[in-house]
N, C-alpha and C positions, 0 to 999 in steps of 0.2 A: 348485418345484424352481428355476425361473429366478431367483425372487426371493430364494431362500436364496444361489444363486450370487452375484447381484449385491452381497448382503451380504458374503459371505465376501471378494470382490473388492475391495470397499470397505475392509474391515477390513485386507487385506494391502498395499493402496497406504498407508493411515495408517502401518501398522507401518515399511514400508519407507521412507517419506517421513520420519519420526522419527529412523531410523539414519541415513540420508542427510543430515540437516540436523546432526545432530551431527558427521558427519564433514566437512561442509562448513564447519562453526565452526572445526574443528581446522585444516583448511587454509588458511582465511581468516586465521586468527592467525598462521599461519606465514608467508604472504604479505606481510601487514604487517609483521612483523617483520624479513624480509629484504628489503623494498621491492620485491617482485616485481611491478609493476603489469601486467606481461603476463598474469599470471594473473587478473587482474580484468577485462582487456581481451577475454578468451576468453568472458566471461559474455555479452558483447553481440553475439557470434555468431549467426546463425539457428539455431533448432533443428533438429538432424539426429540421429535416433536410429539408431545403429548397431551395437546390442548383440542384434539379433535371435537371430543363430546361437548366440551365447554363453548366451543365456537359455534357449534352446530345449534346449540340451545340459545345462545345470544342472537345469533342470525335469525332464528325462529321467532323470538320474542320481537325483534326489531321490524321484521316482515309483517307479522300480525298486527303489529299498532301501525305500521308505516304503509302497508302495501294496499292493494284494491280491495273492496268489498266483496268480489265474485268468489268467495271462497267455497263454493261449491262446484266450480268448474274444474275441468282438469287442467286448464290454461294456468288458473292459480296455483295448482299444485305444482305444476312444472316450473314455473317461475320461483315457487319456493326452493325447489331442490337446486336450480341453478343460483340462486341467491345465498343458499347455505354453502354450496360447494366454492363458490368464488370466495367467500368470507374465510373459510377453511385454508382454500390455497394462498390468499393474500396474507393471511397470518402466519402460515408455514414458511413462507416465502422470506417475510418480515423478520422472524425469527432466526433464520439461516444466516441473512444479510445482516443482523446485528451483531451475532457472534462473530462474523468474520471482521465486522467493524471493530467490535471489542478485542479481537486478537492484534489487531494492528495498532489499534489506538494505546493499549495497555502492554506492548511488547516488553518494556522494561520492567513492568511489575510481574509479568507471568514468568520471566526468567527468575526473579527473586523468590517468586511462590514455588517454583519447582525446586529450586536447592533448599528452600525451608522445609518443603515437604520432606526430603531426602533427610536432612538434619533430625527432622521431628521423629521420624521412624527409627532412627539410630538411637537417639538419645530416650525415647520411651521404654526401651529393652533394658535400659541400665539405671533406671530411677532409683534412687536411695533415699533413706532419711537424713535430712541434713537441716537442722535448726539454726544455722548459723547466718541467717538473715538478717537485715539491719532494721529494726525499729525505732523511729524517732522517739524522743524523750516525752513522755506524757506531760500534759500542762495541768493536770488536776489530779488528785488522788480520792476516787470516790470512798474509799475505806475510812480515811481519815475524815473527810468531810461529814459522812454519816455518823460515826462515832460521838461527833459533837452534838447529836440530836437525841441520841440513845440513852436513857438512864437505866439502873439496874432494876427498877420495880415496873418497868413499862412491858406492854404487851406488843412484841415485835413480829412482823410477818415479812419475810423475804420472797420475792417473786422472781425466780430465776429459770433458765433454760439448759443448764451445764451440768444436770444430774447431782446437784449439790457440791461441785467442786468449789465454786467461789465462796458458799456460805460455811464449808468446811474450814477453810482458813481465815474467815472473818475474824473469830475470837471475841472475847468480852460479851458474851450472850448474856441479855435478861433470862430470867428464869421460864418466862412464857416467851419462847421462841418458835417460830414455825417456818417451814420453806414450802413453798407452793411451786409445785414442778408439773406444769401441765402435759410435757412431752415425754417424760421418762418414767419408767414404772416405778410407783413409790416403794417397792422391797428395795429397788436398787438404789434408791435416794437414800433409804434408810440405812443401809449397808456401808454408805459412803460417810453418813453423818454419825456412824454408831458411837464414836467417840467423841461426840459433843451431846449437849442438852437439847439440842434442835429436833422438833418433831417433823418428820416429813408428811407432806399432804400434796392433795392436787385440787384441782377446779371440781365443781359437782357435776352431775350429769347434765343439767341446764347452762353449764359455763358461767356459774358464779363461783366468788370465793367461799371458801368452806367456813365463814366465820358469822357470827351474830352482828345483828346492826350496832353500831358505835362500841364496838369492842376493842379495837386496835389503837394502841398511842403513835405507832410508826409502821408504815410501809415502805420498803426499800425494794425498789423495782430495778434489777440488775439485767438490762437487754430483753426483758420479756415484754410482749404485748401487754395491754392493761385496758379494761373498760374504766372510764372516768367517773361513771355512776357508781359502779362497784366500790371502786376505791372512797368515794363520798360516803356510800351506804356503812361501811365496816369501819371508818375512821371515828374515834370519838370527837366532840367538838374541840377545837383546839389542836388536833392531832396532826401530824408531820407525815407527808408524801416526800419520798426522795427517789427521783426517777433518773437512771443512767442508761441511755439508750445510743443506738447508732442512727445516723441520719441517712437521708437519701443521697449524699454526697459519698458516702461510704463505698469504696471500691467502685467508683465510678467509671473507672477504665474498663473493668469487666461488666458493668451493668450496660453501659453504652454500646457494647459491642453486640450484646445478646437480648437487650431492649431497646431498639433504634428510637423507639418513641418516648422512652423513660418511662419512669413512673408517674401515675395521676398524683397531682399535688407536690407539696415538700414538706418534708418532716426536719426541723431544724430547731435550735434553741428557742427562736420567737414562736414558731407555731406552736411548739409545746407549752410555752409560757400562756399564749392565749387560750389554748384548749383547756388548761386548768383554771384559770381567771373565769372562764364562761361558767363553770360550776362552782363559784363561790371561793376558790382558794386565792390567798394572798401569796405572791411570790417572795421567798425570803432571800434565795441566791440563785445564782446561773452561771454556768461555765460552759465554754466551748473548747474543744481540742481537734484542730486540724494538723494531721500529721501525715505519716508516709511509712511504706516497708519497702524496702530495697532488696531485691535477690540478685546475685552474682551467677547463678547458674538456675538449671529448670529444676533440679532436685530440691532446692529451697523452695522454690513456688510450689512445687508439689505437696511438699511437707506442710507448708503454711495452709494449703487448700484443704488438706485433709481435716483439717478443724474448722476453717471458716466457711468452705462452701464443698462439703464431702462428695459431692456428684461430680465435680469437676476432677478431682483425684481419683476417683472410683472409674471415671470414662473419659478418659483423656482424648480418645478418637472424636467424641461427641463434641468436645471443647477445643478442637484441633486450631481453631481460627486463634483462640486466645493464647494458646501454647506457642504458636509460631509467631504472634506478634511478641511475645515475650523473647524467644530465640533470636529474633532481629533486635531488638532494642538492646538487648546483651551484647551482640556483636557490635553494633554500632556506638553505644554508650557505655559498655561494660557493667550495665544494670538494668534490671526492669523494674519499674516503679508502681506501686499501687497507691492510691489516696486513701487515708483514713479519716472519718469524720465520726465524732461522738460528742453528746453533751450532757449536762446533768443540771437538773432543777430541784430545788427544795422549796417546798410549798406548804404553807399552813392551812388547815381546814377552818 
């Protein structure tokens, strides 16, 4: 019986190992594609099996539904213990063999990962502000486009997320101009806009726009989320909605590394137009801007991330895979590049 048990255990280990290698190769291919050398670095960590509890639970469930019906007998309990023990042993052996397979299979990538780790540790200690990164020329100017649709007598509402900085520099405001800022304290926005006639406000406690029905002539959304039904509620008949937003392809090199399954759905010019048309808007204009940002050193990338994704700049160790990818690209190509994507739609209510 013991010999038979060892045979079954060996067969189980081989089956598990084959499936694990298949999944490993898929993950390896993806890591190479996005340049995630931190994934390879994990292969060199000391082996530490931590799935004992999980495997016991899985084995118990499998045995419960697939074992014999003599659940009240001592024999059933003994076989359950043996089954769980075999499952844990098989999984532990498989994980150990898989790590060894990975170390052999990815020897070149492991050497690169080790070098990048050393460089990252040196670089992160000397990060400084450097705004000399290269930005592609914009393909449209949202300010000039918006001003074509705004008249001095209009009621204008901005929706923005930068604490009023964009609105402060907009200029040529109608007398009744508001800035709706959902994420920044209103007092802070008021201080930023103190030299302008713009009134700072925010969403209501129920997340509605703070305006009466059919009140606004123009709403200009600058990178803020919006509720299409709220926009239709507060706009006058014939009013204009101008929306300038980032799409799902923006910073896709970063997104693909930390969100391997991607975001649900796609947000781009076409989808925005369809969304607005679904609530009765007529599309007047539409623009797209696919661009790039190029960084010649990590300080430039770090500086950009301070305003684009602050958590990356504040916690570089948490995003080590992203930084080491950039270090490697700069070594190989003399620059690291991020894709930018934004679009603008002008619609009539």
